[in-house]
Structures are given as structure tokens and as C-alpha cells.
PQR file with spaces between the fields and no chain letter, atoms N, CA, C, O and H, PARSE charges and radii, in Angstrom:
ATOM       1  N    UNK     1     262.730   85.317  -17.499 -0.4000 1.5000
ATOM       2  CA   UNK     1     263.053   86.467  -16.710 -0.0000 2.0000
ATOM       3  C    UNK     1     264.168   86.042  -15.591  0.5500 1.7000
ATOM       4  O    UNK     1     264.118   84.917  -15.095 -0.5500 1.4000
ATOM       5  N    UNK     2     265.052   86.866  -15.257 -0.4000 1.5000
ATOM       6  CA   UNK     2     265.940   86.697  -14.274 -0.0000 2.0000
ATOM       7  C    UNK     2     265.635   87.120  -13.012  0.5500 1.7000
ATOM       8  O    UNK     2     264.892   88.099  -12.947 -0.5500 1.4000
ATOM       9  H    UNK     2     265.093   87.780  -15.660  0.4000 1.0000
ATOM      10  N    UNK     3     266.057   86.584  -11.895 -0.4000 1.5000
ATOM      11  CA   UNK     3     265.789   86.764  -10.501 -0.0000 2.0000
ATOM      12  C    UNK     3     266.950   87.364   -9.663  0.5500 1.7000
ATOM      13  O    UNK     3     267.843   86.592   -9.313 -0.5500 1.4000
ATOM      14  H    UNK     3     266.660   85.788  -11.948  0.4000 1.0000
ATOM      15  N    UNK     4     267.011   88.541   -9.347 -0.4000 1.5000
ATOM      16  CA   UNK     4     268.021   89.058   -8.531 -0.0000 2.0000
ATOM      17  C    UNK     4     267.649   88.908   -6.979  0.5500 1.7000
ATOM      18  O    UNK     4     266.603   89.375   -6.527 -0.5500 1.4000
ATOM      19  H    UNK     4     266.286   89.168   -9.632  0.4000 1.0000
ATOM      20  N    UNK     5     268.512   88.274   -6.262 -0.4000 1.5000
ATOM      21  CA   UNK     5     268.413   87.802   -5.050 -0.0000 2.0000
ATOM      22  C    UNK     5     269.074   88.960   -4.277  0.5500 1.7000
ATOM      23  O    UNK     5     270.267   89.235   -4.409 -0.5500 1.4000
ATOM      24  H    UNK     5     269.362   87.895   -6.629  0.4000 1.0000
ATOM      25  N    UNK     6     268.174   89.668   -3.408 -0.4000 1.5000
ATOM      26  CA   UNK     6     268.493   90.779   -2.604 -0.0000 2.0000
ATOM      27  C    UNK     6     268.468   90.547   -1.079  0.5500 1.7000
ATOM      28  O    UNK     6     267.405   90.347   -0.491 -0.5500 1.4000
ATOM      29  H    UNK     6     267.205   89.445   -3.300  0.4000 1.0000
ATOM      30  N    UNK     7     269.568   90.575   -0.501 -0.4000 1.5000
ATOM      31  CA   UNK     7     269.724   90.366    0.949 -0.0000 2.0000
ATOM      32  C    UNK     7     269.692   91.511    1.670  0.5500 1.7000
ATOM      33  O    UNK     7     270.441   92.471    1.489 -0.5500 1.4000
ATOM      34  H    UNK     7     270.431   90.737   -0.979  0.4000 1.0000
ATOM      35  N    UNK     8     268.440   91.387    2.864 -0.4000 1.5000
ATOM      36  CA   UNK     8     268.335   92.528    3.831 -0.0000 2.0000
ATOM      37  C    UNK     8     268.790   92.089    5.024  0.5500 1.7000
ATOM      38  O    UNK     8     268.568   90.975    5.500 -0.5500 1.4000
ATOM      39  H    UNK     8     267.832   90.607    3.011  0.4000 1.0000
ATOM      40  N    UNK     9     269.538   93.111    5.595 -0.4000 1.5000
ATOM      41  CA   UNK     9     270.047   92.879    7.207 -0.0000 2.0000
ATOM      42  C    UNK     9     269.705   93.898    7.856  0.5500 1.7000
ATOM      43  O    UNK     9     269.394   94.950    7.297 -0.5500 1.4000
ATOM      44  H    UNK     9     269.718   94.015    5.208  0.4000 1.0000
ATOM      45  N    UNK    10     269.713   93.716    9.276 -0.4000 1.5000
ATOM      46  CA   UNK    10     269.486   95.121   10.212 -0.0000 2.0000
ATOM      47  C    UNK    10     270.746   95.336   11.007  0.5500 1.7000
ATOM      48  O    UNK    10     271.270   94.395   11.603 -0.5500 1.4000
ATOM      49  H    UNK    10     269.966   92.862    9.730  0.4000 1.0000
ATOM      50  N    UNK    11     271.189   96.423   11.027 -0.4000 1.5000
ATOM      51  CA   UNK    11     272.177   96.787   12.005 -0.0000 2.0000
ATOM      52  C    UNK    11     271.570   97.664   13.052  0.5500 1.7000
ATOM      53  O    UNK    11     270.351   97.615   13.219 -0.5500 1.4000
ATOM      54  H    UNK    11     270.763   97.187   10.543  0.4000 1.0000
ATOM      55  N    UNK    12     272.268   98.412   13.727 -0.4000 1.5000
ATOM      56  CA   UNK    12     271.786   99.347   14.753 -0.0000 2.0000
ATOM      57  C    UNK    12     271.227  100.529   14.222  0.5500 1.7000
ATOM      58  O    UNK    12     271.939  101.479   13.899 -0.5500 1.4000
ATOM      59  H    UNK    12     273.257   98.451   13.591  0.4000 1.0000
ATOM      60  N    UNK    13     269.779  100.531   14.091 -0.4000 1.5000
ATOM      61  CA   UNK    13     268.803  101.595   13.506 -0.0000 2.0000
ATOM      62  C    UNK    13     268.827  101.957   11.917  0.5500 1.7000
ATOM      63  O    UNK    13     268.363  102.929   11.321 -0.5500 1.4000
ATOM      64  H    UNK    13     269.201   99.759   14.353  0.4000 1.0000
ATOM      65  N    UNK    14     269.569  100.765   11.432 -0.4000 1.5000
ATOM      66  CA   UNK    14     269.563  100.887    9.907 -0.0000 2.0000
ATOM      67  C    UNK    14     269.351   99.538    9.201  0.5500 1.7000
ATOM      68  O    UNK    14     269.864   98.516    9.656 -0.5500 1.4000
ATOM      69  H    UNK    14     269.946   99.975   11.916  0.4000 1.0000
ATOM      70  N    UNK    15     268.614   99.534    8.117 -0.4000 1.5000
ATOM      71  CA   UNK    15     268.693   98.297    7.350 -0.0000 2.0000
ATOM      72  C    UNK    15     269.715   98.370    6.159  0.5500 1.7000
ATOM      73  O    UNK    15     269.877   99.464    5.617 -0.5500 1.4000
ATOM      74  H    UNK    15     268.198  100.364    7.748  0.4000 1.0000
ATOM      75  N    UNK    16     270.286   97.477    5.799 -0.4000 1.5000
ATOM      76  CA   UNK    16     271.128   97.524    4.586 -0.0000 2.0000
ATOM      77  C    UNK    16     270.730   96.354    3.588  0.5500 1.7000
ATOM      78  O    UNK    16     270.245   95.298    3.996 -0.5500 1.4000
ATOM      79  H    UNK    16     270.154   96.588    6.239  0.4000 1.0000
ATOM      80  N    UNK    17     270.967   96.619    2.271 -0.4000 1.5000
ATOM      81  CA   UNK    17     270.611   95.486    1.215 -0.0000 2.0000
ATOM      82  C    UNK    17     271.621   95.389    0.222  0.5500 1.7000
ATOM      83  O    UNK    17     272.138   96.392   -0.270 -0.5500 1.4000
ATOM      84  H    UNK    17     271.361   97.477    1.939  0.4000 1.0000
ATOM      85  N    UNK    18     271.925   94.234   -0.096 -0.4000 1.5000
ATOM      86  CA   UNK    18     273.061   94.092   -1.198 -0.0000 2.0000
ATOM      87  C    UNK    18     272.558   92.753   -2.076  0.5500 1.7000
ATOM      88  O    UNK    18     271.763   91.920   -1.640 -0.5500 1.4000
ATOM      89  H    UNK    18     271.506   93.419    0.304  0.4000 1.0000
ATOM      90  N    UNK    19     273.104   92.721   -3.232 -0.4000 1.5000
ATOM      91  CA   UNK    19     272.867   91.535   -4.037 -0.0000 2.0000
ATOM      92  C    UNK    19     273.975   90.623   -4.240  0.5500 1.7000
ATOM      93  O    UNK    19     275.071   91.107   -4.523 -0.5500 1.4000
ATOM      94  H    UNK    19     273.749   93.398   -3.586  0.4000 1.0000
ATOM      95  N    UNK    20     273.833   89.319   -4.129 -0.4000 1.5000
ATOM      96  CA   UNK    20     274.991   88.401   -4.535 -0.0000 2.0000
ATOM      97  C    UNK    20     275.133   88.172   -6.059  0.5500 1.7000
ATOM      98  O    UNK    20     276.215   87.866   -6.560 -0.5500 1.4000
ATOM      99  H    UNK    20     272.942   88.926   -3.899  0.4000 1.0000
ATOM     100  N    UNK    21     274.036   88.328   -6.750 -0.4000 1.5000
ATOM     101  CA   UNK    21     274.160   88.147   -8.205 -0.0000 2.0000
ATOM     102  C    UNK    21     274.127   89.451   -8.993  0.5500 1.7000
ATOM     103  O    UNK    21     274.041   89.423  -10.220 -0.5500 1.4000
ATOM     104  H    UNK    21     273.157   88.576   -6.343  0.4000 1.0000
ATOM     105  N    UNK    22     274.193   90.590   -8.312 -0.4000 1.5000
ATOM     106  CA   UNK    22     274.133   92.004   -9.124 -0.0000 2.0000
ATOM     107  C    UNK    22     275.188   92.664   -8.273  0.5500 1.7000
ATOM     108  O    UNK    22     274.779   93.580   -7.559 -0.5500 1.4000
ATOM     109  H    UNK    22     274.263   90.612   -7.314  0.4000 1.0000
ATOM     110  N    UNK    23     276.564   92.345   -8.213 -0.4000 1.5000
ATOM     111  CA   UNK    23     277.431   93.126   -7.492 -0.0000 2.0000
ATOM     112  C    UNK    23     277.436   94.600   -7.692  0.5500 1.7000
ATOM     113  O    UNK    23     276.943   95.074   -8.715 -0.5500 1.4000
ATOM     114  H    UNK    23     276.896   91.601   -8.793  0.4000 1.0000
ATOM     115  N    UNK    24     277.958   95.339   -6.786 -0.4000 1.5000
ATOM     116  CA   UNK    24     278.157   97.031   -6.941 -0.0000 2.0000
ATOM     117  C    UNK    24     276.860   97.658   -6.704  0.5500 1.7000
ATOM     118  O    UNK    24     276.809   98.880   -6.845 -0.5500 1.4000
ATOM     119  H    UNK    24     278.359   94.953   -5.955  0.4000 1.0000
ATOM     120  N    UNK    25     275.653   96.937   -6.319 -0.4000 1.5000
ATOM     121  CA   UNK    25     274.466   97.766   -5.979 -0.0000 2.0000
ATOM     122  C    UNK    25     274.070   97.717   -4.412  0.5500 1.7000
ATOM     123  O    UNK    25     274.053   96.599   -3.897 -0.5500 1.4000
ATOM     124  H    UNK    25     275.695   95.944   -6.204  0.4000 1.0000
ATOM     125  N    UNK    26     273.822   98.585   -3.793 -0.4000 1.5000
ATOM     126  CA   UNK    26     273.367   98.572   -2.244 -0.0000 2.0000
ATOM     127  C    UNK    26     272.422   99.424   -1.994  0.5500 1.7000
ATOM     128  O    UNK    26     272.255  100.337   -2.803 -0.5500 1.4000
ATOM     129  H    UNK    26     273.836   99.493   -4.212  0.4000 1.0000
ATOM     130  N    UNK    27     271.661   99.341   -0.934 -0.4000 1.5000
ATOM     131  CA   UNK    27     270.765  100.126   -0.502 -0.0000 2.0000
ATOM     132  C    UNK    27     270.639  100.217    1.049  0.5500 1.7000
ATOM     133  O    UNK    27     271.034   99.322    1.797 -0.5500 1.4000
ATOM     134  H    UNK    27     271.797   98.599   -0.277  0.4000 1.0000
ATOM     135  N    UNK    28     270.047  101.387    1.475 -0.4000 1.5000
ATOM     136  CA   UNK    28     270.045  101.517    2.944 -0.0000 2.0000
ATOM     137  C    UNK    28     268.741  102.155    3.505  0.5500 1.7000
ATOM     138  O    UNK    28     268.169  102.853    2.667 -0.5500 1.4000
ATOM     139  H    UNK    28     269.726  102.114    0.868  0.4000 1.0000
ATOM     140  N    UNK    29     268.186  102.091    4.613 -0.4000 1.5000
ATOM     141  CA   UNK    29     267.268  102.839    5.059 -0.0000 2.0000
ATOM     142  C    UNK    29     266.854  102.596    6.450  0.5500 1.7000
ATOM     143  O    UNK    29     267.425  101.638    6.971 -0.5500 1.4000
ATOM     144  H    UNK    29     268.650  101.524    5.294  0.4000 1.0000
ATOM     145  N    UNK    30     266.024  103.210    7.163 -0.4000 1.5000
ATOM     146  CA   UNK    30     265.548  103.090    8.343 -0.0000 2.0000
ATOM     147  C    UNK    30     264.473  102.199    8.539  0.5500 1.7000
ATOM     148  O    UNK    30     264.013  102.010    9.665 -0.5500 1.4000
ATOM     149  H    UNK    30     265.561  103.989    6.739  0.4000 1.0000
ATOM     150  N    UNK    31     264.025  101.622    7.509 -0.4000 1.5000
ATOM     151  CA   UNK    31     262.827  100.664    7.568 -0.0000 2.0000
ATOM     152  C    UNK    31     263.116   99.712    6.388  0.5500 1.7000
ATOM     153  O    UNK    31     264.001   99.946    5.565 -0.5500 1.4000
ATOM     154  H    UNK    31     264.398  101.775    6.594  0.4000 1.0000
ATOM     155  N    UNK    32     262.268   98.555    6.352 -0.4000 1.5000
ATOM     156  CA   UNK    32     262.396   97.630    5.342 -0.0000 2.0000
ATOM     157  C    UNK    32     261.867   98.312    4.103  0.5500 1.7000
ATOM     158  O    UNK    32     262.460   98.117    3.042 -0.5500 1.4000
ATOM     159  H    UNK    32     261.549   98.364    7.020  0.4000 1.0000
ATOM     160  N    UNK    33     260.818   99.085    4.143 -0.4000 1.5000
ATOM     161  CA   UNK    33     260.226   99.747    3.008 -0.0000 2.0000
ATOM     162  C    UNK    33     261.172  100.611    2.396  0.5500 1.7000
ATOM     163  O    UNK    33     261.361  100.613    1.179 -0.5500 1.4000
ATOM     164  H    UNK    33     260.336   99.243    5.005  0.4000 1.0000
ATOM     165  N    UNK    34     261.797  101.377    3.232 -0.4000 1.5000
ATOM     166  CA   UNK    34     262.871  102.408    2.768 -0.0000 2.0000
ATOM     167  C    UNK    34     264.094  101.851    2.031  0.5500 1.7000
ATOM     168  O    UNK    34     264.619  102.301    1.012 -0.5500 1.4000
ATOM     169  H    UNK    34     261.643  101.375    4.220  0.4000 1.0000
ATOM     170  N    UNK    35     264.466  100.691    2.817 -0.4000 1.5000
ATOM     171  CA   UNK    35     265.822   99.966    2.008 -0.0000 2.0000
ATOM     172  C    UNK    35     265.445   99.280    0.949  0.5500 1.7000
ATOM     173  O    UNK    35     266.355   99.004    0.167 -0.5500 1.4000
ATOM     174  H    UNK    35     264.039  100.325    3.644  0.4000 1.0000
ATOM     175  N    UNK    36     264.158   98.840    0.625 -0.4000 1.5000
ATOM     176  CA   UNK    36     263.590   98.250   -0.642 -0.0000 2.0000
ATOM     177  C    UNK    36     263.589   99.356   -1.700  0.5500 1.7000
ATOM     178  O    UNK    36     264.002   99.092   -2.829 -0.5500 1.4000
ATOM     179  H    UNK    36     263.419   99.064    1.260  0.4000 1.0000
ATOM     180  N    UNK    37     263.122  100.648   -1.377 -0.4000 1.5000
ATOM     181  CA   UNK    37     262.898  101.645   -2.335 -0.0000 2.0000
ATOM     182  C    UNK    37     264.499  102.223   -2.587  0.5500 1.7000
ATOM     183  O    UNK    37     264.757  102.612   -3.726 -0.5500 1.4000
ATOM     184  H    UNK    37     262.786  100.863   -0.460  0.4000 1.0000
ATOM     185  N    UNK    38     265.326  102.269   -1.784 -0.4000 1.5000
ATOM     186  CA   UNK    38     266.582  102.453   -1.911 -0.0000 2.0000
ATOM     187  C    UNK    38     267.430  101.775   -2.881  0.5500 1.7000
ATOM     188  O    UNK    38     268.187  102.257   -3.723 -0.5500 1.4000
ATOM     189  H    UNK    38     265.116  101.953   -0.859  0.4000 1.0000
ATOM     190  N    UNK    39     267.113  100.377   -2.558 -0.4000 1.5000
ATOM     191  CA   UNK    39     267.800   99.306   -3.459 -0.0000 2.0000
ATOM     192  C    UNK    39     267.218   99.521   -5.087  0.5500 1.7000
ATOM     193  O    UNK    39     267.995   99.627   -6.036 -0.5500 1.4000
ATOM     194  H    UNK    39     266.497   99.985   -1.873  0.4000 1.0000
ATOM     195  N    UNK    40     266.004   99.556   -5.200 -0.4000 1.5000
ATOM     196  CA   UNK    40     265.419   99.805   -6.528 -0.0000 2.0000
ATOM     197  C    UNK    40     265.996  101.030   -7.224  0.5500 1.7000
ATOM     198  O    UNK    40     266.332  100.998   -8.408 -0.5500 1.4000
ATOM     199  H    UNK    40     265.373   99.469   -4.429  0.4000 1.0000
ATOM     200  N    UNK    41     266.097  102.066   -6.486 -0.4000 1.5000
ATOM     201  CA   UNK    41     266.506  103.305   -7.066 -0.0000 2.0000
ATOM     202  C    UNK    41     268.079  103.137   -7.383  0.5500 1.7000
ATOM     203  O    UNK    41     268.514  103.696   -8.391 -0.5500 1.4000
ATOM     204  H    UNK    41     265.824  102.091   -5.524  0.4000 1.0000
ATOM     205  N    UNK    42     268.902  102.430   -6.607 -0.4000 1.5000
ATOM     206  CA   UNK    42     270.240  102.140   -6.845 -0.0000 2.0000
ATOM     207  C    UNK    42     270.540  101.356   -8.264  0.5500 1.7000
ATOM     208  O    UNK    42     271.448  101.602   -9.059 -0.5500 1.4000
ATOM     209  H    UNK    42     268.549  101.976   -5.789  0.4000 1.0000
ATOM     210  N    UNK    43     269.542  100.362   -8.355 -0.4000 1.5000
ATOM     211  CA   UNK    43     269.527   99.774   -9.661 -0.0000 2.0000
ATOM     212  C    UNK    43     269.409  100.598  -10.793  0.5500 1.7000
ATOM     213  O    UNK    43     270.205  100.510  -11.728 -0.5500 1.4000
ATOM     214  H    UNK    43     268.804  100.163   -7.710  0.4000 1.0000
ATOM     215  N    UNK    44     268.357  101.491  -10.774 -0.4000 1.5000
ATOM     216  CA   UNK    44     268.006  102.414  -11.767 -0.0000 2.0000
ATOM     217  C    UNK    44     269.160  103.373  -12.039  0.5500 1.7000
ATOM     218  O    UNK    44     269.498  103.564  -13.208 -0.5500 1.4000
ATOM     219  H    UNK    44     267.711  101.563  -10.014  0.4000 1.0000
ATOM     220  N    UNK    45     269.764  103.966  -11.076 -0.4000 1.5000
ATOM     221  CA   UNK    45     270.905  104.926  -11.236 -0.0000 2.0000
ATOM     222  C    UNK    45     271.953  104.199  -11.729  0.5500 1.7000
ATOM     223  O    UNK    45     272.624  104.743  -12.606 -0.5500 1.4000
ATOM     224  H    UNK    45     269.490  103.811  -10.127  0.4000 1.0000
ATOM     225  N    UNK    46     272.300  102.933  -11.321 -0.4000 1.5000
ATOM     226  CA   UNK    46     273.362  102.100  -11.866 -0.0000 2.0000
ATOM     227  C    UNK    46     273.153  101.980  -13.440  0.5500 1.7000
ATOM     228  O    UNK    46     274.048  102.261  -14.236 -0.5500 1.4000
ATOM     229  H    UNK    46     271.755  102.490  -10.608  0.4000 1.0000
ATOM     230  N    UNK    47     272.090  101.606  -13.756 -0.4000 1.5000
ATOM     231  CA   UNK    47     271.749  101.321  -15.190 -0.0000 2.0000
ATOM     232  C    UNK    47     271.900  102.652  -16.011  0.5500 1.7000
ATOM     233  O    UNK    47     272.417  102.706  -17.127 -0.5500 1.4000
ATOM     234  H    UNK    47     271.362  101.377  -13.109  0.4000 1.0000
ATOM     235  N    UNK    48     271.437  103.606  -15.391 -0.4000 1.5000
ATOM     236  CA   UNK    48     271.525  104.848  -16.201 -0.0000 2.0000
ATOM     237  C    UNK    48     272.963  105.474  -16.258  0.5500 1.7000
ATOM     238  O    UNK    48     273.274  106.136  -17.248 -0.5500 1.4000
ATOM     239  H    UNK    48     271.017  103.562  -14.484  0.4000 1.0000
ATOM     240  N    UNK    49     273.701  105.319  -15.402 -0.4000 1.5000
ATOM     241  CA   UNK    49     274.952  106.063  -15.381 -0.0000 2.0000
ATOM     242  C    UNK    49     276.250  105.189  -15.711  0.5500 1.7000
ATOM     243  O    UNK    49     277.395  105.640  -15.733 -0.5500 1.4000
ATOM     244  H    UNK    49     273.449  104.782  -14.597  0.4000 1.0000
ATOM     245  N    UNK    50     275.867  103.801  -15.975 -0.4000 1.5000
ATOM     246  CA   UNK    50     277.034  103.134  -16.550 -0.0000 2.0000
ATOM     247  C    UNK    50     276.919  102.551  -17.831  0.5500 1.7000
ATOM     248  O    UNK    50     275.811  102.312  -18.312 -0.5500 1.4000
ATOM     249  H    UNK    50     274.936  103.435  -15.957  0.4000 1.0000
ATOM     250  N    UNK    51     278.074  102.280  -18.476 -0.4000 1.5000
ATOM     251  CA   UNK    51     277.871  101.771  -20.050 -0.0000 2.0000
ATOM     252  C    UNK    51     277.238  100.400  -19.897  0.5500 1.7000
ATOM     253  O    UNK    51     277.300   99.819  -18.813 -0.5500 1.4000
ATOM     254  H    UNK    51     278.974  102.474  -18.085  0.4000 1.0000
ATOM     255  N    UNK    52     276.664   99.894  -20.892 -0.4000 1.5000
ATOM     256  CA   UNK    52     275.890   98.615  -20.881 -0.0000 2.0000
ATOM     257  C    UNK    52     276.932   97.651  -20.461  0.5500 1.7000
ATOM     258  O    UNK    52     276.682   96.872  -19.542 -0.5500 1.4000
ATOM     259  H    UNK    52     276.613  100.367  -21.773  0.4000 1.0000
ATOM     260  N    UNK    53     278.149   97.639  -21.096 -0.4000 1.5000
ATOM     261  CA   UNK    53     279.064   96.364  -20.646 -0.0000 2.0000
ATOM     262  C    UNK    53     279.546   96.408  -19.100  0.5500 1.7000
ATOM     263  O    UNK    53     280.111   95.442  -18.588 -0.5500 1.4000
ATOM     264  H    UNK    53     278.352   98.272  -21.843  0.4000 1.0000
ATOM     265  N    UNK    54     279.297   97.513  -18.456 -0.4000 1.5000
ATOM     266  CA   UNK    54     279.648   97.543  -17.023 -0.0000 2.0000
ATOM     267  C    UNK    54     278.466   97.257  -16.077  0.5500 1.7000
ATOM     268  O    UNK    54     278.728   97.349  -14.878 -0.5500 1.4000
ATOM     269  H    UNK    54     278.838   98.298  -18.872  0.4000 1.0000
ATOM     270  N    UNK    55     277.170   96.914  -16.433 -0.4000 1.5000
ATOM     271  CA   UNK    55     276.098   96.656  -15.815 -0.0000 2.0000
ATOM     272  C    UNK    55     276.130   95.155  -15.578  0.5500 1.7000
ATOM     273  O    UNK    55     276.453   94.446  -16.531 -0.5500 1.4000
ATOM     274  H    UNK    55     276.958   96.839  -17.407  0.4000 1.0000
ATOM     275  N    UNK    56     275.825   94.581  -14.393 -0.4000 1.5000
ATOM     276  CA   UNK    56     275.784   93.145  -14.284 -0.0000 2.0000
ATOM     277  C    UNK    56     274.629   92.634  -15.379  0.5500 1.7000
ATOM     278  O    UNK    56     273.574   93.229  -15.595 -0.5500 1.4000
ATOM     279  H    UNK    56     275.562   95.157  -13.618  0.4000 1.0000
ATOM     280  N    UNK    57     275.077   91.364  -16.036 -0.4000 1.5000
ATOM     281  CA   UNK    57     274.188   91.055  -17.177 -0.0000 2.0000
ATOM     282  C    UNK    57     272.818   90.652  -16.693  0.5500 1.7000
ATOM     283  O    UNK    57     271.891   90.705  -17.502 -0.5500 1.4000
ATOM     284  H    UNK    57     275.934   90.880  -15.860  0.4000 1.0000
ATOM     285  N    UNK    58     272.590   90.247  -15.437 -0.4000 1.5000
ATOM     286  CA   UNK    58     271.243   89.857  -14.900 -0.0000 2.0000
ATOM     287  C    UNK    58     270.440   90.997  -14.977  0.5500 1.7000
ATOM     288  O    UNK    58     269.221   90.840  -15.038 -0.5500 1.4000
ATOM     289  H    UNK    58     273.342   90.204  -14.780  0.4000 1.0000
ATOM     290  N    UNK    59     270.966   92.225  -14.985 -0.4000 1.5000
ATOM     291  CA   UNK    59     269.929   93.419  -15.073 -0.0000 2.0000
ATOM     292  C    UNK    59     269.776   94.007  -16.600  0.5500 1.7000
ATOM     293  O    UNK    59     269.171   95.058  -16.809 -0.5500 1.4000
ATOM     294  H    UNK    59     271.957   92.353  -14.935  0.4000 1.0000
ATOM     295  N    UNK    60     270.346   93.276  -17.591 -0.4000 1.5000
ATOM     296  CA   UNK    60     270.264   93.764  -18.866 -0.0000 2.0000
ATOM     297  C    UNK    60     268.930   93.601  -19.548  0.5500 1.7000
ATOM     298  O    UNK    60     268.632   94.227  -20.565 -0.5500 1.4000
ATOM     299  H    UNK    60     270.838   92.421  -17.421  0.4000 1.0000
ATOM     300  N    UNK    61     268.142   92.737  -18.950 -0.4000 1.5000
ATOM     301  CA   UNK    61     266.695   92.405  -19.596 -0.0000 2.0000
ATOM     302  C    UNK    61     265.756   92.429  -18.352  0.5500 1.7000
ATOM     303  O    UNK    61     265.969   93.118  -17.355 -0.5500 1.4000
ATOM     304  H    UNK    61     268.384   92.229  -18.123  0.4000 1.0000
ATOM     305  N    UNK    62     264.740   91.634  -18.520 -0.4000 1.5000
ATOM     306  CA   UNK    62     263.647   91.675  -17.482 -0.0000 2.0000
ATOM     307  C    UNK    62     264.204   90.935  -16.316  0.5500 1.7000
ATOM     308  O    UNK    62     264.909   89.933  -16.432 -0.5500 1.4000
ATOM     309  H    UNK    62     264.567   91.074  -19.330  0.4000 1.0000
ATOM     310  N    UNK    63     263.848   91.488  -15.168 -0.4000 1.5000
ATOM     311  CA   UNK    63     264.332   90.867  -13.892 -0.0000 2.0000
ATOM     312  C    UNK    63     263.273   91.011  -12.729  0.5500 1.7000
ATOM     313  O    UNK    63     262.525   91.989  -12.689 -0.5500 1.4000
ATOM     314  H    UNK    63     263.275   92.303  -15.074  0.4000 1.0000
ATOM     315  N    UNK    64     263.239   90.144  -11.914 -0.4000 1.5000
ATOM     316  CA   UNK    64     262.346   90.225  -10.645 -0.0000 2.0000
ATOM     317  C    UNK    64     263.317   90.297   -9.580  0.5500 1.7000
ATOM     318  O    UNK    64     264.403   89.727   -9.681 -0.5500 1.4000
ATOM     319  H    UNK    64     263.846   89.350  -11.947  0.4000 1.0000
ATOM     320  N    UNK    65     262.939   91.055   -8.427 -0.4000 1.5000
ATOM     321  CA   UNK    65     263.730   91.102   -7.160 -0.0000 2.0000
ATOM     322  C    UNK    65     263.067   90.063   -6.215  0.5500 1.7000
ATOM     323  O    UNK    65     261.859   89.903   -6.040 -0.5500 1.4000
ATOM     324  H    UNK    65     262.057   91.518   -8.345  0.4000 1.0000
ATOM     325  N    UNK    66     264.183   89.331   -5.589 -0.4000 1.5000
ATOM     326  CA   UNK    66     263.551   88.365   -4.671 -0.0000 2.0000
ATOM     327  C    UNK    66     264.183   88.815   -3.307  0.5500 1.7000
ATOM     328  O    UNK    66     265.404   88.683   -3.220 -0.5500 1.4000
ATOM     329  H    UNK    66     265.165   89.461   -5.731  0.4000 1.0000
ATOM     330  N    UNK    67     263.478   89.352   -2.185 -0.4000 1.5000
ATOM     331  CA   UNK    67     263.993   89.787   -1.109 -0.0000 2.0000
ATOM     332  C    UNK    67     264.179   88.596   -0.058  0.5500 1.7000
ATOM     333  O    UNK    67     263.261   87.797    0.125 -0.5500 1.4000
ATOM     334  H    UNK    67     262.486   89.460   -2.255  0.4000 1.0000
ATOM     335  N    UNK    68     265.408   88.499    0.637 -0.4000 1.5000
ATOM     336  CA   UNK    68     265.544   87.703    1.658 -0.0000 2.0000
ATOM     337  C    UNK    68     266.109   88.457    2.867  0.5500 1.7000
ATOM     338  O    UNK    68     266.798   89.462    2.690 -0.5500 1.4000
ATOM     339  H    UNK    68     266.154   89.149    0.489  0.4000 1.0000
ATOM     340  N    UNK    69     265.858   88.036    3.980 -0.4000 1.5000
ATOM     341  CA   UNK    69     266.581   88.505    5.446 -0.0000 2.0000
ATOM     342  C    UNK    69     267.477   87.577    5.885  0.5500 1.7000
ATOM     343  O    UNK    69     267.356   86.352    5.879 -0.5500 1.4000
ATOM     344  H    UNK    69     265.299   87.220    4.124  0.4000 1.0000
ATOM     345  N    UNK    70     268.646   88.439    6.376 -0.4000 1.5000
ATOM     346  CA   UNK    70     269.723   87.707    7.129 -0.0000 2.0000
ATOM     347  C    UNK    70     269.131   87.593    8.419  0.5500 1.7000
ATOM     348  O    UNK    70     268.138   88.174    8.856 -0.5500 1.4000
ATOM     349  H    UNK    70     268.744   89.434    6.381  0.4000 1.0000
ATOM     350  N    UNK    71     270.000   86.628    9.057 -0.4000 1.5000
ATOM     351  CA   UNK    71     269.579   86.415   10.494 -0.0000 2.0000
ATOM     352  C    UNK    71     269.886   87.665   11.375  0.5500 1.7000
ATOM     353  O    UNK    71     270.783   88.435   11.032 -0.5500 1.4000
ATOM     354  H    UNK    71     270.807   86.156    8.703  0.4000 1.0000
ATOM     355  N    UNK    72     269.207   87.864   12.426 -0.4000 1.5000
ATOM     356  CA   UNK    72     269.664   89.194   13.213 -0.0000 2.0000
ATOM     357  C    UNK    72     270.854   89.278   13.781  0.5500 1.7000
ATOM     358  O    UNK    72     271.228   88.257   14.358 -0.5500 1.4000
ATOM     359  H    UNK    72     268.478   87.239   12.706  0.4000 1.0000
ATOM     360  N    UNK    73     271.626   90.276   13.791 -0.4000 1.5000
ATOM     361  CA   UNK    73     273.057   90.239   14.355 -0.0000 2.0000
ATOM     362  C    UNK    73     274.032   90.188   13.283  0.5500 1.7000
ATOM     363  O    UNK    73     275.207   90.461   13.524 -0.5500 1.4000
ATOM     364  H    UNK    73     271.322   91.106   13.323  0.4000 1.0000
ATOM     365  N    UNK    74     273.627   89.847   12.065 -0.4000 1.5000
ATOM     366  CA   UNK    74     274.733   89.442   11.214 -0.0000 2.0000
ATOM     367  C    UNK    74     275.422   90.710   10.333  0.5500 1.7000
ATOM     368  O    UNK    74     276.362   90.540    9.555 -0.5500 1.4000
ATOM     369  H    UNK    74     272.672   89.625   11.870  0.4000 1.0000
ATOM     370  N    UNK    75     274.832   91.903   10.578 -0.4000 1.5000
ATOM     371  CA   UNK    75     275.240   93.041    9.915 -0.0000 2.0000
ATOM     372  C    UNK    75     275.871   93.883   11.229  0.5500 1.7000
ATOM     373  O    UNK    75     275.238   94.022   12.275 -0.5500 1.4000
ATOM     374  H    UNK    75     274.069   92.041   11.209  0.4000 1.0000
ATOM     375  N    UNK    76     277.058   94.357   11.032 -0.4000 1.5000
ATOM     376  CA   UNK    76     277.709   95.111   12.089 -0.0000 2.0000
ATOM     377  C    UNK    76     277.264   96.514   11.716  0.5500 1.7000
ATOM     378  O    UNK    76     276.741   96.848   10.653 -0.5500 1.4000
ATOM     379  H    UNK    76     277.573   94.244   10.182  0.4000 1.0000
ATOM     380  N    UNK    77     277.578   97.348   12.846 -0.4000 1.5000
ATOM     381  CA   UNK    77     277.392   98.768   12.756 -0.0000 2.0000
ATOM     382  C    UNK    77     276.201   99.311   13.425  0.5500 1.7000
ATOM     383  O    UNK    77     275.972  100.520   13.393 -0.5500 1.4000
ATOM     384  H    UNK    77     278.003   97.077   13.710  0.4000 1.0000
């Protein structure tokens, strides 16, 4: 099983999430729970609406999400 590393950062009133090893997928929300839901939904939509060759290889089989937090103040906005 592959591990998708997801970085969560906090800006002014908003959380954002991106992955270093699954490029092109982002999420955002007003809470950590919301940003996690947003990111998971973004993965599903990315897989559904892109051709298999355009989906990051790490998402082609079974994968697990590993959530990590950036230090405060590292996301602008």
C-alpha cells in the first residue's frame, strides 16, 4: 500500500492541504476536519475526471493518507 503524504497549513481563517507525492491535488476548509474532507473529495474527483495516465501513479492502487502539519505562519494569505 502506498502512502500519500498530505501537508496541512493554516492561513488567515483558512486551512489548506497539498501533497508532495500526488501533485495537482489540493484541499481547503475552515477547520482541519473540513480540509481533510476537501482533500479526500479532490482525490476522488481527480481520479474520476482524468484519464488513468494523467493520475499520479501513487493513486492508481490502494493508498493511505498521512496527514502532517506545517509550522504556523508558513502559509500566506
